[in-house]
C-alpha positions in Angstrom: 0.0 0.0 0.0 1.2 3.5 -0.8 2.6 5.1 2.3 0.0 7.7 3.2 -0.3 9.8 6.3 -3.1 9.0 8.7 -6.4 9.8 7.0 -9.1 11.9 8.5 -11.5 9.3 7.5 -11.4 5.9 5.8 -14.6 4.8 4.2 -15.2 1.0 3.8 -17.6 0.4 1.0 -17.8 2.0 -2.4 -21.6 2.0 -3.0 -23.9 5.0 -3.0 -23.5 5.6 0.7 -19.7 5.4 0.8 -19.2 7.5 -2.3 -21.6 10.2 -1.2 -19.8 10.5 2.1 -16.5 10.7 0.3 -17.7 13.6 -1.8 -18.9 15.5 1.3 -15.8 14.8 3.3 -13.4 15.7 0.5 -15.3 19.0 0.0 -14.8 19.6 3.8 -11.1 19.6 3.0 -10.6 16.3 4.9 -8.2 13.5 3.7 -10.3 10.6 2.6 -9.7 7.0 1.4 -12.4 4.7 0.2 -12.0 0.9 0.0 -14.2 -0.5 -2.7 -14.1 -4.2 -3.3 -16.5 -3.9 -6.2 -19.5 -5.7 -4.6 -22.0 -2.9 -4.2 -25.5 -4.1 -5.0 -26.1 -0.9 -6.9 -23.7 -2.2 -9.6 -26.2 -5.0 -10.4 -29.1 -2.6 -11.2 -29.9 -2.7 -14.9 -31.8 0.6 -14.8 -33.0 2.5 -11.7 -36.2 4.5 -12.6 -37.0 5.9 -9.1 -33.7 7.7 -8.4 -34.6 11.4 -8.7 -32.9 13.4 -11.4 -32.8 10.8 -14.1 -36.2 10.8 -15.9 -35.1 8.1 -18.3 -33.5 6.0 -15.6 -29.9 5.2 -14.9 -27.8 2.1 -14.9 -26.3 1.2 -11.5 -22.7 1.0 -12.7 -23.0 4.3 -14.5 -24.3 6.0 -11.4 -21.4 4.6 -9.3 -18.9 5.6 -12.0 -20.2 9.2 -11.9 -20.0 9.3 -8.2 -16.4 7.9 -8.2 -15.3 10.6 -10.7 -16.9 13.3 -8.5 -15.2 12.0 -5.4 -11.8 11.8 -7.0 -12.3 15.2 -8.5 -12.1 16.6 -4.9 -9.1 14.5 -3.9 -10.6 11.2 -2.6 -8.2 8.3 -2.8 -10.2 5.2 -4.0 -8.7 1.7 -3.5 -10.1 -1.2 -5.4 -9.6 -3.8 -2.7 -11.3 -5.3 0.3 -10.7 -4.6 3.9 -9.7 -7.8 5.8 -9.5 -6.4 9.3 -10.3 -3.3 11.4 -8.6 -2.5 14.7 -7.7 0.3 17.0 -9.8 3.1 18.5 -10.9 6.7 17.9 -8.1 8.7 16.4 -6.0 5.6 15.9 -7.8 3.1 13.7 -5.9 0.7 11.6 -7.4 -0.7 8.3 -5.9 -3.8 6.9 -6.2 -5.0 3.3 -4.2 -7.3 1.0 -2.1 -4.3 0.1 -1.0 -3.4 3.7 -2.4 -1.1 6.4 -3.7 2.4 6.6 -4.2 4.5 9.7 -7.3 6.7 10.2 -8.8 9.1 12.7 -12.3 8.0 11.9 -14.0 5.1 10.1 -17.3 5.1 8.1 -18.7 1.7 7.5 -20.8 1.6 4.3 -20.5 -2.1 3.6 -24.1 -2.8 2.8 -25.7 -6.3 2.5 -25.7 -9.1 0.0 -28.8 -10.7 -1.3 -29.5 -14.4 -0.8 -30.1 -15.8 -4.3 -32.3 -18.5 -5.7 -30.6 -21.9 -6.3 -29.4 -21.4 -9.8 -26.1 -20.9 -11.6 -24.4 -17.5 -11.5 -24.6 -17.2 -15.2 -28.4 -17.8 -15.2 -28.9 -15.6 -12.2 -27.0 -12.6 -13.6 -28.5 -12.9 -17.1 -32.0 -13.0 -15.6 -31.2 -10.0 -13.4 -29.9 -8.0 -16.3 -33.2 -8.7 -18.3 -35.5 -7.9 -15.4 -36.6 -11.6 -15.0 -35.2 -11.5 -11.4 -35.8 -8.4 -9.3 -34.9 -7.8 -5.7 -36.6 -4.5 -4.7 -40.3 -4.1 -5.2 -40.1 -0.6 -3.8 -37.6 0.3 -6.6 -39.2 -1.4 -9.5 -42.7 -2.7 -8.7 -44.0 -0.2 -11.2 -42.2 -2.2 -14.0 -44.2 -5.4 -13.2 -47.6 -3.7 -13.4 -50.1 -6.3 -14.7 -47.5 -8.9 -15.3 -47.0 -12.5 -14.1 -45.0 -12.3 -10.9 -43.6 -14.8 -8.5 -42.2 -14.3 -5.0 -39.7 -16.9 -3.9 -39.6 -17.4 -0.1 -41.5 -18.5 3.0 -42.9 -17.1 6.1 -43.8 -13.5 7.0 -41.1 -11.9 4.8 -42.3 -13.6 1.7 -46.0 -12.9 2.6 -45.3 -9.2 3.1 -43.5 -9.0 -0.2 -46.3 -10.7 -2.1 -48.9 -8.4 -0.5 -46.8 -5.4 -1.4 -46.6 -6.5 -5.0 -50.3 -7.2 -5.2 -50.9 -3.5 -5.6 -49.2 -3.7 -9.0 -50.6 -6.9 -10.4 -53.3 -9.4 -9.7 -51.2 -12.3 -11.0 -49.0 -13.2 -8.0 -47.7 -16.6 -7.0 -45.9 -17.3 -3.7 -43.4 -20.2 -4.3 -41.8 -21.8 -1.2 -38.3 -23.2 -1.9 -39.3 -26.1 0.4 -42.4 -28.1 1.1 -43.2 -25.9 4.1 -44.4 -22.4 3.3 -44.2 -21.4 7.0 -47.2 -19.1 6.8 -49.5 -18.4 9.8 -53.3 -19.0 9.6 -53.9 -15.2 9.3 -51.3 -15.0 6.5 -52.9 -17.9 4.7 -56.3 -16.1 5.0 -54.8 -12.9 3.6 -53.2 -14.7 0.7 -56.5 -16.2 -0.1 -58.4 -12.9 0.1 -55.9 -11.3 -2.2 -56.0 -14.1 -4.7 -52.4 -15.0 -4.3 -51.5 -18.5 -5.3 -49.3 -20.5 -2.9 -47.1 -23.3 -4.2 -44.7 -25.5 -2.3 -41.3 -26.6 -3.6 -38.7 -27.9 -4.2 -38.2 -25.6 -7.2 -36.2 -26.0 -10.4 -35.5 -22.9 -12.6 -35.3 -22.5 -16.3 -34.2 -19.0 -17.4 -35.5 -18.0 -20.9 -35.1 -14.8 -22.9 -38.4 -13.2 -22.0 -39.6 -15.3 -19.1 -38.4 -17.5 -16.3 -40.1 -20.9 -15.7 -40.2 -22.7 -12.4 -41.0 -26.4 -12.0 -42.3 -28.0 -8.9 -42.9 -31.7 -8.3 -46.4 -31.3 -9.7 -46.4 -28.4 -12.2 -44.5 -25.9 -14.2 -45.1 -22.1 -14.0 -44.0 -19.2 -16.2 -43.4 -15.7 -14.9 -42.4 -12.3 -16.4 -40.4 -11.5 -13.2 -39.4 -13.3 -10.0 -38.7 -11.6 -6.7 -36.6 -13.6 -4.3 -37.6 -12.9 -0.7 -34.9 -15.0 0.8 -33.3 -12.5 3.1 -29.9 -11.0 3.0 -26.4 -11.2 4.7 -25.6 -8.1 6.6 -21.9 -7.2 6.2 -21.3 -6.0 9.7 -18.4 -8.2 10.7 -15.9 -5.4 10.8 -18.1 -3.4 13.2 -18.5 -6.5 15.4 -14.7 -7.0 15.4 -14.2 -3.7 17.1 -17.0 -4.3 19.6 -19.7 -2.1 18.0 -23.3 -2.8 19.0 -25.4 -4.7 16.5 -29.2 -5.1 16.3 -30.7 -8.6 16.7 -30.7 -8.9 12.9 -27.0 -8.0 12.7 -27.4 -4.4 11.5 -25.0 -1.8 12.9 -26.7 0.3 15.6 -26.3 4.1 15.2 -27.7 7.2 16.7 -29.5 10.0 14.8 -26.2 11.3 13.5 -24.9 7.9 12.3 -22.5 7.4 15.2 -22.0 3.9 16.5 -21.3 3.3 20.2 -17.6 3.2 19.4 -16.1 6.7 19.4 -14.9 7.6 15.9 -16.8 4.8 14.2 -19.8 5.7 12.0 -22.1 3.7 9.7 -24.5 4.5 6.8 -26.6 2.7 4.2 -28.1 -0.8 4.2 -25.7 -2.1 6.8 -27.6 0.1 9.2 -31.1 -0.5 7.9 -31.9 -2.6 4.8 -34.3 -0.3 3.1 -32.6 -1.0 -0.3 -33.0 2.6 -1.4 -30.2 4.5 -3.0 -31.6 7.9 -1.9 -31.9 6.8 1.7 -28.4 5.5 1.8 -27.1 8.8 0.3 -29.1 10.8 2.9 -27.6 8.8 5.8 -24.1 9.3 4.2 -24.6 13.1 4.1 -25.5 13.1 7.8 -22.6 10.8 8.7 -20.1 12.9 6.8 -21.2 16.1 8.3 -21.1 14.5 11.8 -17.6 13.3 11.2 -16.5 16.7 10.1 -18.0 18.3 13.2 -16.7 15.7 15.6 -13.2 16.1 14.1 -13.5 19.8 14.5 -13.8 19.4 18.2 -10.5 17.7 18.5 -8.4 19.4 15.8 -8.2 22.7 14.0 -10.0 22.7 10.6 -9.5 26.4 9.9 -7.6 26.9 6.7 
């Protein structure tokens, strides 16, 4: 790793939250490094239609590229590698990566979450995702499945809630459990029936086509325009846990209203705090976090130029 002086802030995560914070912090005339391992979920978005300011929509990778260029324009150092360990305390954090170590006064964790995917090959999954046959965020793109054939893959309350949410876009909803047990309560079953949502038990076998995705069970085969996996996600909060930060029961990083964790000098923003899966929400949290970092640093060092 290039020998750099201790950074005012190291941001771990190069998605919308991390890059927004980098732009803010660099424009505060603070020294900033971003570690981006290339796994932001935003990069997998074919077209985002609900991100304000882009009437025709914008590709996720293009949005991230624009944000990186903007951050670098103000002096942000972006490193395309993953962080393997975080240690130290406020004013003296140490970030470790395959390239070496870097010291930082503060840390912002914007590591996000990863989606749990259906049981299919990566090639099939990624191709289906690019064509809108697989979608992960009904808040983002439910409008795009209006009046189409839609499946929700999952079980229990989470899958039920997603199916109910999507029912406001289309009447053709099927809830497919990956296993034989759909794990729905009596009240959830009643609700599914009232809304006309079909419930089908697995196991499931997928066949990804050009314009549709078919799913076979032991008794039938179904065809859908889009499939929404409701299989949960893995929260990437290990680095926070490693330095003793408080996590929620679900594993999200606990923060106050200014994005501070309970560890002095450690902040968090984006889906690793709350999995709303909204770019605008993550960016808003990042703006709050960056301004808090600037103000907190201002209490312990001179920021007057």
